[in-house]
C-alpha positions as CSV (number, residue, x, y, z in Angstrom):
1,X,110.9,91.5,166.6
2,X,110.9,95.0,165.2
3,X,111.7,95.5,161.4
4,X,113.7,98.5,160.0
5,X,110.7,99.9,158.2
6,X,108.9,100.4,161.7
7,X,111.9,102.7,162.8
8,X,110.9,105.5,160.3
9,X,109.3,107.4,163.1
10,X,112.5,106.7,165.4
11,X,115.1,108.5,163.4
12,X,115.6,106.0,160.8
13,X,115.1,108.6,157.9
14,X,117.8,110.6,159.3
15,X,120.1,107.5,159.7
16,X,119.2,106.6,155.9
17,X,120.3,110.1,154.8
18,X,123.3,110.1,157.0
19,X,124.5,106.7,155.4
20,X,123.8,107.8,151.8
21,X,125.5,111.1,152.1
22,X,128.4,110.2,154.6
23,X,131.7,111.9,154.3
24,X,134.3,109.3,155.3
25,X,136.8,112.3,155.8
26,X,134.7,113.6,158.6
27,X,136.5,113.7,162.0
28,X,133.9,111.4,163.5
29,X,134.1,108.6,160.8
30,X,137.0,106.1,160.2
31,X,137.9,103.4,157.7
32,X,138.7,100.2,159.3
33,X,141.6,98.5,157.6
34,X,142.5,95.0,158.2
35,X,145.4,94.1,160.6
36,X,148.6,93.3,159.0
37,X,152.0,92.5,160.7
38,X,151.6,94.7,163.6
39,X,149.6,97.5,162.2
40,X,146.8,97.2,164.6
41,X,148.9,99.0,167.6
42,X,149.7,101.8,165.3
43,X,146.0,102.3,164.5
44,X,144.8,102.0,168.2
45,X,147.4,104.5,169.4
46,X,146.0,107.0,166.8
47,X,142.4,106.5,167.5
48,X,141.8,108.4,170.8
49,X,138.1,108.6,170.5
50,X,135.5,106.1,169.3
51,X,134.3,107.2,165.9
52,X,130.8,107.5,165.1
53,X,131.0,105.6,161.7
54,X,133.3,102.8,160.7
55,X,133.6,101.7,157.2
56,X,135.1,98.2,156.8
57,X,138.0,98.3,154.1
58,X,137.1,95.4,152.2
59,X,139.4,96.5,149.3
60,X,142.3,95.9,151.5
61,X,141.6,92.2,151.6
62,X,143.1,89.9,149.3
63,X,141.0,88.0,146.6
64,X,139.8,84.6,148.1
65,X,141.1,85.6,151.5
66,X,139.1,83.9,154.4
67,X,137.7,86.8,156.5
68,X,137.5,86.1,160.2
69,X,139.9,88.1,162.5
70,X,141.4,90.8,160.2
71,X,139.2,93.5,161.8
72,X,139.3,92.0,165.5
73,X,141.4,95.1,166.5
74,X,138.2,97.0,165.7
75,X,136.2,94.6,167.8
76,X,134.7,92.9,164.7
77,X,134.9,89.4,163.7
78,X,133.4,87.5,160.6
79,X,132.0,83.9,160.2
80,X,131.6,82.3,157.0
81,X,132.9,85.1,154.8
82,X,135.4,85.2,151.9
83,X,136.7,88.2,150.0
84,X,136.2,88.0,146.3
85,X,136.4,90.0,143.2
86,X,133.3,88.6,141.2
87,X,133.9,87.5,137.8
88,X,130.1,86.8,137.2
89,X,128.6,89.9,135.9
90,X,125.2,89.4,137.6
91,X,127.0,90.1,140.9
92,X,127.4,93.7,140.2
93,X,130.3,95.4,142.4
94,X,130.0,99.0,141.6
95,X,132.6,101.1,143.4
96,X,135.1,98.6,144.7
97,X,136.1,95.2,143.2
98,X,136.5,93.4,146.5
99,X,133.2,92.2,148.4
100,X,132.3,89.8,150.7
101,X,130.8,86.4,149.8
102,X,129.1,83.8,152.0
103,X,131.3,80.8,152.0
104,X,131.9,77.8,152.6
105,X,128.2,77.8,153.4
106,X,126.6,79.9,150.5
107,X,124.2,82.7,151.4
108,X,125.3,83.3,155.0
109,X,127.6,86.0,156.5
110,X,127.8,86.5,160.2
111,X,129.4,89.6,161.9
112,X,130.0,90.0,165.6
113,X,130.8,93.1,167.6
114,X,132.9,93.0,170.7
115,X,131.4,96.3,171.8
116,X,127.8,96.9,170.9
117,X,126.9,99.2,168.0
118,X,123.8,101.2,167.2
119,X,123.5,100.5,163.5
120,X,124.9,98.5,160.5
121,X,124.6,98.8,156.9
122,X,125.6,97.0,153.8
123,X,125.0,96.9,150.0
124,X,123.6,93.5,149.0
125,X,123.5,91.8,145.5
126,X,121.7,88.4,145.9
127,X,120.2,85.5,144.0
128,X,117.4,85.2,146.4
129,X,115.3,87.2,149.0
130,X,117.8,88.3,151.6
131,X,117.4,89.2,155.3
132,X,119.7,91.4,157.6
133,X,118.9,90.4,161.2
134,X,120.6,91.7,164.4
135,X,120.8,90.1,167.7
136,X,121.8,91.3,171.3
137,X,124.4,89.8,173.4
138,X,122.4,86.7,174.4
139,X,121.4,86.0,170.7
140,X,117.9,87.4,170.8
141,X,116.9,88.9,167.5
142,X,116.1,92.6,167.9
143,X,115.7,93.9,164.5
144,X,115.7,93.0,160.9
145,X,115.6,94.5,157.5
146,X,114.7,92.5,154.3
147,X,115.3,92.4,150.6
148,X,112.1,90.6,149.3
149,X,113.5,89.4,146.0
150,X,116.6,88.5,144.2
151,X,118.5,91.6,142.7
152,X,121.0,90.1,140.4
153,X,122.1,92.2,137.1
154,X,119.8,91.2,134.3
155,X,117.1,89.5,136.4
156,X,114.4,91.9,135.5
157,X,114.2,92.5,139.3
158,X,112.5,95.6,140.5
159,X,115.3,95.8,143.1
160,X,118.6,97.3,141.8
161,X,121.7,95.7,142.4
162,X,123.6,96.7,145.5
163,X,120.5,97.2,147.4
164,X,120.9,98.7,150.9
165,X,120.1,96.7,154.0
166,X,120.3,98.6,157.1
167,X,119.4,97.8,160.8
168,X,119.3,100.3,163.8
169,X,118.8,99.3,167.4
170,X,120.4,99.7,170.7
171,X,123.1,97.0,171.7
172,X,123.6,95.1,168.4
173,X,126.1,92.5,169.1
174,X,125.8,90.1,166.0
175,X,124.2,90.6,162.6
176,X,123.6,87.9,159.9
177,X,123.1,88.4,156.2
178,X,121.0,85.5,154.9
179,X,119.9,84.6,151.5
180,X,117.6,81.8,151.6
181,X,119.6,78.9,149.6
182,X,121.0,81.4,147.3
183,X,124.2,83.3,146.8
184,X,124.9,86.9,148.0
185,X,127.7,89.3,148.1
186,X,128.0,92.4,150.6
187,X,129.8,95.6,149.9
188,X,130.1,98.9,151.7
189,X,129.8,97.4,155.1
190,X,129.4,100.1,157.8
191,X,128.4,100.4,161.5
192,X,128.2,103.1,164.1
193,X,128.2,103.5,167.8
């Protein structure tokens, strides 16, 4: 298994810079909104090319909405995820009020891609060490990134809240955010082809 730190020599530094400075109004990027009463066919007909960068529009989800197939028209499905607007100040939300939380099983969020992606990024706040791992179509682990300690607001952690976790590899079909027996939230979930 290769971790994200070892990808620095393989263009990961450029990937990191692109993620931090991404302009979502660029022609090659797109904001993936959830499908609501037939909106999916309209979106598909306007999208004539595959965007290089897709940002999942979590802010368009309702609070406490179970997130599973709302983004299936983008080839993305979720498992064990709920949209929330955290009331606990330890889970800093930053730019948007709606984030994903692992539930009903705490500390775990899985995302499956119908079509392989080349990278995935998310901002994580967690009560425990957290790992973002990516698997190929057969479920074999191919790359991972790790946040080695919790990063809740007020925890005196050396890691700031909303820490980025990123993976980059060919043929990513599934990713898992996992906080070992803890709670986690994920914001600004993005992926690229």
